[in-house]
N, C-alpha and C positions, 0 to 999 in steps of 0.2 A: 504613655500614649498608646491607646488601643488601636490596632489596625485590623479591620475586618477582612478575612481572607475570602477568596473567590475561587471555586474550582473551575478548571478548564473544561471545555466541551467534552462530551462523551467521545472516547477514543484516545484522549490524552489525560486520563484520570490521574496520572502520577504527577501532573503539572498543576501547581497552585500559583495564582497571582495575588500579590498583597500590595496595597498602596504604600508608597514611600511616605515618610513623615510629611505633614502638611507644609505646603509651600516649597517642597524640595523636588528637584528633578534628578532622579537616580542616574548615576554614572557608572559605578562599579560596586560590586559586593564580593565579600570573601567570608569564609568560615574557618575558624582556627581549630586547633587540636582539641580544645575544650568544648567546641560546639557553639561558641559565641559568633554571631553574625555581625560583620562590620560593613557598613554602608556609607559611601560618600556620594554627595549630591551637590548640584549647583542650585543657588537660590538668589532671590533679589537682594539678600543680605550677605552675599558671598558664599564661598564653599562651606559645606556643612558635613559633619560626621555624626553618625548615630550607631548604636549597637543594640543588639537584641540577645537576650540569654534564654529565650523561650521559643526558639525556632522561627522567629519573625512574627509571632502573634502580637507582640508589642515591642516598642523601642523605648529606651531611656531617652531623656531629654537630649536634643541635638547639641553638639559642641561646635562652635565656629573654628575653622581651620586656620584662619588668618589671625595673627597677633595684631595688636593695636598699631604698632609702628609700620606695618605693611599697608595699612589703609591710607590711601592718598586720594585727593579729589580726582574723579574721573577714571582712576585706575581700576580695572575690572580683572579679577582673577577667576579662572575656571579650572575645575578638576580635569586632568587628563587621564590619570591612572592611579591605582592603589595596589600595593602589595602588603601582605600580612604574614609575619613570621609565625611559626607554629605556636609560640608562646603568647601571641596576641599583640606583638609590637607592630604598629601601623605605620606605613610609609606612603606618602602622597606626593604625586607629581602635579605641578600646577603650571599654567601658562597665563599670560596677561595680554592686554591690548596696548602695551607700551608702544608698539610700532605705530598704532593708530594715533596715539597722543604725541608722536614724534619725540619721545624721550630718547636719551642717549642709547645707542645701539647695544651697549653692554647690558642694558636692562631688558632686552628682547629675548631672554633665554629661558632655561629650565629652572623653575623654582621648586623647592622641596621643603616639606615639613614632616614631622613624625610625632607619634603619640606612644609613649612607653606604657607597658601594661600597668593598669591601676592609676595612671595619671588622669587628671581632669582637664588639662590644657595641652595644646600642641606646642612643640618647640617653635621658636621664632622661624619665620619663613626665610630660607636661604636661596641665593642665586648660585646654582651649581656651576654654570659654564660661562656666564658673562658673554654670550655670543648669540646673534640672531639665529634662531633654530626652531624646529618644530618636531612633531612625531614623538612626544615624550612618553616613555614607558618605564616601568619598574619591575624588577624581579628580585626575590629574596630566597635564600636557601635556609636550611636548618642549622647552619653554623654562624649565622649573623652576617653573611655576605650579602650586600645589596648592590645591584647593578642598575644604573640609571642610563637608559639608552635614548638617543636623539639623532635628529637629522640636520645637517647643514651642508647640503650637496653630497656629503658622504655620511657613513654610518659611524657614530661615535658612542662612547660610553665613559662614565665616571663610576668607579667601583669603590665601595666601602667594605672594610673587613670588620667593622665594629658597630653594626646595626645603625649605620647612617650618622654616627657622631662625626666622622671625618670621611672625606672622599679623596681618592687619588686624583692626580691631574688627568685631563682628558686623554683618552686613547682612541685612535681610529681602529675599529675592530678588524678590518681587512681592506686595504687600498683597492683590491680588485672588485669590490662590491660597488655597484652604481645604483643607489636607491632612487626611487621616484620621490622627489624632495618635498612635495606638498601632501604626500600621503602620511603614513604614520609608521611606528614600530610597535611591536608587541612582543613581550619576552617572558620566558619562564625558565626555571632550572629543571633539567631532566633528571631521571633516576640515576644516570651515570655522573652527575655533578656538572655537566657542561651547561653553558648558557645557550638556550635556543632562542633565536631572534627571527621572527617572521617579518619579511619585508617585500616590497614590490620593486622589481628592476625597471629601469627606463632605457637601457641600452638599445639603440636603433628604434626607439619608440615601441618596443615590444614589452608590454606591461605585465610580465609574468611574475608569479609569486614564487619566492624562494625561502628556504629555511637555512639560516646560517647557524652552525653549531660551533661554539667557541670554548675550547679547553683553556680556561684562564690560568691554569698552572703552567702549561707548556707554551701558551700563546699560539696555539694552532687552531685554524679555522677551516671547516669544510662547509660546503653548501650544496643543497639539492633542490631542484625545481619540484614544486608540489602541485602546481596547476598544469592542466593539459589543454584547456580551451584557450586558444590564442586570442590576444587582444592587442591590436596595432592601433596606437593612438598618439597623435602628435602633441598632446598636452596632458598634464597630470590630471588623473581622475579624482584626486583628493578623496581617496577612499580609506576607510578604516577596516580592521580585521582582527582576528584573535587566535591565540594558541594556548592550549593547556596540556599538562602532562596526562598520559593515559597508560598506566602500567609502566612498562619500560620504554614506551614511545610517547606519541603526542596525538592530539586531534587539532587540526587547523580549520578555520573558516574565513572566507574572503569573498569579495564580489568581483565578477567579471562582466563588463557591459551592463552593470546594474542588477544582475542576477547573482544570487548567493550560492556558493558551493562550499562543501566541506570534504575533508579527507582524513582518514586515519593513517598515521605514519608510524614506522618502526623507529627504533632508537637511533638510526642514522638519518632519519628524516625522509625515508623512502615511502611513497604512498603505497598502502596495502590494498589488495583487491576488495571492492571494485574500483579502487582509486578515487578519482574526483567524482563527487556526487552532487548533482544539481538539486537544489531545494526549491520550495515554494516561495522563498523569500526574495523581496525586491528592496533595494536600498537606494539612498540618495548620496549626495556629497557629504562627507564627514558625519555620517550617521552610524550609531553604534551597532555592534553585533558581537555575539559570543557563542561559545559552545561549552556544554557540560557533559560529563560522562560518569555513569554510575558503575557500581562494582559488578553488575550483571552484564555489562557490555552494551547498554543502551546509550544513545547519544541524543542530546537535545541541542538544537540550533535555534537561536533567537536573534531577532533583528528589530530595528526601529525605522519607520518610514511614515512621514506625514502625520505625526501625532498618534501613531498606532504601534504598539509593541506586538510583534508577531512571533510565532514559534512553531516548530515541528519536531516531533519525537521520532527517532529511528531505532530499530531493533539491532540485534547483534550482527545481522546480515546487511545492515544499512538500508533496510526497507522501511518506508513510512509506517508509523503506528497511528491509525486513525486520521482525523483531519487536522489541518493546520489551524492553530488557535490565534486569536487576535483580541486585543483590548486597548482602549484609549490610554495614552500615556504621554505626559508632557515632556518636552525637551527632546534632545537628539541622542541621549545616552540609553544604553540597555544594560541591565544588571540582574544577576541571579546567582543562586547557590544550590547545592544539594545538601539538604539538612541531615541530621544524624539518623533519621528514619529511612534515608535513601530516596526521599522525594525531591523533585525539582521545584524550587521556589523562585518565582520571578517578581521583581519589584517594578510596579507601574507608576 
């Protein structure tokens, strides 16, 4: 399937936008160690997966993520997140509208499916937690460890040590954490092997962003506040956000009062100068955003709002490079990668 690329406006020449496969609304994209691009999307025919081996110029035929047994009348699955192992093993987090159909509450949970390298079909969809929950995210390291994070008043995880074949019982990451329950989680493994989970607190209705770092070997957790603009709100803002590794540290992106901010963090989660940076981005409830970082120190922040995919590129000093870009894009998700040439590629 050929996908015609489109260069971003002058000033953001390193950014290219490419349409997702026909009928698909891009949710998440990753690139593995071999340079294969993995893209997951929502569609009228359920969640879809597609891959590209030529930098996104074209995609192979999409593969449905749902197995036949998971398809039931009125039951709608949506992609929440995807993680990809260096060898190309794909892991997908799914949610459903089971609550809306008033199905048993143990069906209101975190659903998971995976695609092994070289396979043509996904594993059967599994219910990981059998509990009403939200905020599903996945992280995978280079040793085959997979962490499935989720919210149910508190922050929980199910961890696999065998590429998702089996998951351990539910673990509460840290009882002192008080997450905003209708927002989300986003997770990644850092250079030191700890699991980094970005989440929003709700204590005293102060909706600040924190990074929790979980050493899964010693079961020790530290947390650091990453946002500095205060947000006092007596209800959940239902916001999404993102975090990715950046050398020995991370880059995080999140909304505060509808405006999007990002920060570069060290390996302990401490924001580095100039700390919190306000972008040109504006977001709505449960609309996607992400950040990407190239090897020269540039950071791209991208977001979705009202059918538009927007982005802004920043240099090593966190100064904007050129103008913010925007292109029409269906759905509420936002997805992109850095290709092997070092260019930013966004899927509209």
